[in-house]
C-alpha positions in Angstrom: 4.3 67.9 -96.4 2.3 66.8 -93.0 -0.1 63.9 -94.0 0.8 63.9 -97.8 0.2 60.3 -98.9 3.0 58.2 -100.6 -0.1 56.5 -103.3 1.5 56.5 -107.3 -0.4 58.4 -109.5 0.1 56.1 -112.0 -2.3 53.4 -110.1 -5.4 55.7 -110.4 -5.4 56.1 -106.5 -6.8 59.4 -104.9 -4.1 61.1 -102.8 -5.4 62.0 -99.5 -3.9 65.0 -97.7 -4.4 66.5 -94.4 -4.3 70.0 -93.2 -4.7 69.5 -89.7 -0.3 70.2 -89.6 -0.8 73.2 -91.7 -3.9 74.5 -89.6 -1.9 73.8 -86.4 1.5 76.1 -88.1 -1.3 79.2 -89.0 -2.3 79.1 -85.4 1.3 79.4 -84.4 1.7 82.1 -86.9 -0.9 83.9 -86.2 0.3 84.0 -82.2 3.9 85.5 -84.2 1.6 88.7 -85.5 0.4 88.9 -82.2 3.8 89.5 -80.9 4.6 92.0 -83.8 1.4 93.9 -82.6 3.0 93.8 -79.0 6.2 95.3 -80.6 4.6 98.0 -82.3 3.0 99.3 -79.4 6.1 99.0 -77.2 7.9 101.1 -80.0 5.4 103.6 -80.4 5.1 104.1 -76.8 9.2 104.9 -76.7 8.9 107.3 -79.6 6.5 109.1 -77.5 8.6 108.8 -74.6 11.3 110.3 -76.6 9.4 113.3 -78.2 8.2 114.4 -74.2 12.0 114.4 -72.9 13.0 115.9 -76.1 15.9 113.2 -76.4 18.0 113.1 -79.4 18.1 109.8 -81.3 20.2 108.5 -84.3 17.7 108.2 -87.1 19.2 105.0 -87.8 18.1 103.4 -84.3 14.8 105.5 -84.5 11.5 103.9 -83.4 10.3 105.5 -86.7 12.5 102.9 -88.6 11.6 99.8 -85.8 8.1 100.5 -86.7 8.4 100.4 -90.8 10.4 96.9 -89.7 7.5 96.0 -87.9 5.0 97.0 -90.9 7.0 95.2 -93.3 6.9 92.0 -91.0 3.5 92.0 -90.7 3.0 92.7 -94.5 4.9 89.5 -95.0 3.3 87.3 -92.4 -0.4 88.2 -93.6 1.1 87.4 -97.3 1.7 83.9 -96.3 -1.2 83.1 -94.4 -3.1 84.7 -97.1 -1.1 82.1 -99.6 -1.5 79.3 -97.4 -5.0 79.5 -96.6 -5.5 79.9 -100.6 -3.8 76.9 -101.3 -5.9 75.0 -98.9 -9.0 76.3 -100.6 -7.8 75.3 -103.9 -6.5 71.9 -103.7 -10.0 71.1 -101.4 -12.1 72.4 -104.3 -9.9 70.7 -106.8 -10.1 67.3 -105.3 -7.9 66.1 -107.9 -6.3 62.4 -107.9 -2.9 63.4 -107.8 -1.2 65.2 -105.0 -0.2 68.9 -105.9 3.3 70.1 -104.7 1.9 72.3 -102.1 5.3 73.9 -101.3 5.5 75.3 -104.7 2.0 76.3 -104.9 2.3 78.6 -101.5 5.7 80.0 -102.6 4.0 81.2 -106.3 1.0 82.6 -104.3 3.1 84.3 -102.0 5.6 85.3 -104.6 2.6 87.1 -106.7 1.3 89.1 -103.1 5.0 90.1 -102.2 5.5 91.6 -106.3 2.4 94.0 -105.2 4.3 95.3 -102.5 4.8 99.2 -102.2 4.7 101.8 -99.5 1.3 102.6 -99.7 0.4 99.1 -98.0 1.1 100.9 -94.5 -1.5 103.0 -94.7 -3.5 100.0 -94.0 -1.5 99.1 -91.5 -3.8 100.7 -88.5 -1.2 100.8 -85.8 1.4 102.3 -88.2 -1.3 104.9 -89.2 -1.9 105.9 -85.7 1.5 105.7 -84.6 2.8 108.6 -87.4 -0.3 110.8 -86.5 0.1 110.6 -82.6 4.1 111.3 -83.5 2.9 114.6 -85.3 0.4 115.5 -82.8 2.7 115.1 -79.9 5.7 117.0 -81.7 3.1 119.8 -82.3 2.0 119.9 -79.0 5.8 120.4 -77.6 6.4 122.9 -80.7 8.7 120.2 -82.2 7.8 120.8 -85.8 9.8 120.1 -88.9 11.3 123.5 -90.5 8.5 123.5 -93.2 5.9 123.2 -90.1 7.6 126.2 -88.3 7.9 128.3 -91.2 4.1 128.0 -91.7 3.2 129.1 -88.0 6.3 131.6 -87.8 4.1 134.6 -86.9 1.3 133.2 -85.4 0.1 134.8 -81.9 1.5 131.9 -79.5 -0.9 132.3 -77.2 -3.9 131.4 -79.7 -2.5 128.3 -80.6 -1.7 127.6 -76.6 -5.9 128.5 -76.4 -6.4 126.3 -79.2 -4.6 123.4 -77.9 -6.2 124.0 -74.4 -9.7 124.3 -76.0 -8.8 120.4 -78.1 -8.3 118.9 -74.6 -12.3 119.6 -73.6 -14.3 116.8 -74.3 -17.7 117.6 -76.8 -19.8 115.5 -74.2 -18.4 116.4 -71.0 -17.4 120.0 -71.6 -14.6 118.9 -68.8 -10.8 118.2 -69.7 -10.2 114.6 -70.9 -8.1 112.3 -68.9 -8.4 109.2 -71.0 -9.0 110.5 -74.6 -10.2 108.3 -77.7 -9.9 109.2 -81.1 -12.8 108.4 -84.0 -11.0 107.0 -86.9 -13.2 108.3 -89.2 -13.9 111.7 -88.6 -10.7 112.6 -86.1 -13.0 114.0 -83.1 -11.4 112.9 -79.5 -13.4 112.7 -76.4 -13.9 111.4 -73.3 -13.5 107.7 -73.4 -16.2 106.6 -70.5 -18.4 109.3 -71.9 -18.3 108.2 -75.4 -19.0 104.7 -74.5 -21.8 105.0 -72.6 -23.3 107.4 -75.1 -22.8 104.7 -78.3 -24.0 101.9 -75.6 -27.4 104.0 -75.3 -28.3 105.1 -78.6 -27.6 101.4 -79.7 -29.8 99.9 -77.0 -32.7 102.0 -78.3 -32.0 101.1 -81.7 -30.9 104.4 -82.8 -27.5 105.4 -84.6 -25.1 107.3 -82.5 -23.2 110.5 -84.1 -20.7 112.5 -83.1 -21.7 114.8 -80.4 -18.7 117.2 -82.1 -21.1 119.8 -83.7 -20.9 120.5 -87.2 -19.4 116.7 -87.5 -21.3 114.6 -90.4 -20.5 111.2 -89.0 -23.8 109.9 -88.0 -23.2 106.4 -87.2 -20.7 105.6 -84.8 -19.5 102.1 -83.6 -17.0 101.1 -81.0 -14.6 99.3 -83.7 -14.3 103.2 -84.7 -12.7 104.5 -81.8 -8.9 104.1 -80.4 -6.9 105.4 -77.6 -5.1 108.8 -78.4 -1.9 108.5 -76.4 -0.8 111.8 -77.8 -3.4 113.4 -76.6 -3.7 111.9 -73.4 0.5 113.2 -72.6 -0.4 116.7 -74.2 -2.8 116.9 -71.3 -0.8 115.3 -68.6 2.2 117.5 -69.9 -0.2 120.4 -69.7 -1.5 119.6 -66.5 1.9 119.4 -64.7 2.7 122.7 -66.2 -0.1 124.3 -64.9 0.5 123.2 -61.4 4.3 124.1 -61.3 3.4 127.9 -62.2 0.7 127.9 -59.3 
């Protein structure tokens, strides 16, 4: 390990460990983590493109599978980073005269975290959850539901569905069709990005809480961090505009 002393434990001298090399390596791993994040953004965008063009893709090579792979890599990398950081903190606190086997300590902590893995972990990956939600919403907009969903909506007035979709395109603040919709992660409501950002900033400047502007919503303390881009809705709105222009 970088900076590991060769002092003999029998001599009673204190071993010295420099963590600068380890911390530099951690920084590089965090950079790789941003690459995984970019990969998830790309896979999500491609998946939404495929839904829009209604392209059939083999499940083996689907973007859904790619997103799962990215989410697994992200989880494994997070566990390794936690294991290394936990080991560093432990060694610094112990201040033991005997130099510990850092590699073994990291491996033990890493395996302990990996052994707790479950599919439920993906619900903690914000990009993965957002991908699944947006894919489902866009499929719904294009009528590409699963058989089960199709059974549920069978017999429902098609005009009513279209009208409801158009209503979802309207920002509750501006009362206009949205151009850059953002979704509230807490309550699920959507707004025009510029309008909701301006509203939150205005409230916070006056030391007041920003409530969700959707009538009947109980979310009374909105924050900027609650907002995420709603790519599926943006695409649905664009598609609706295109169909509307073609019909005129």
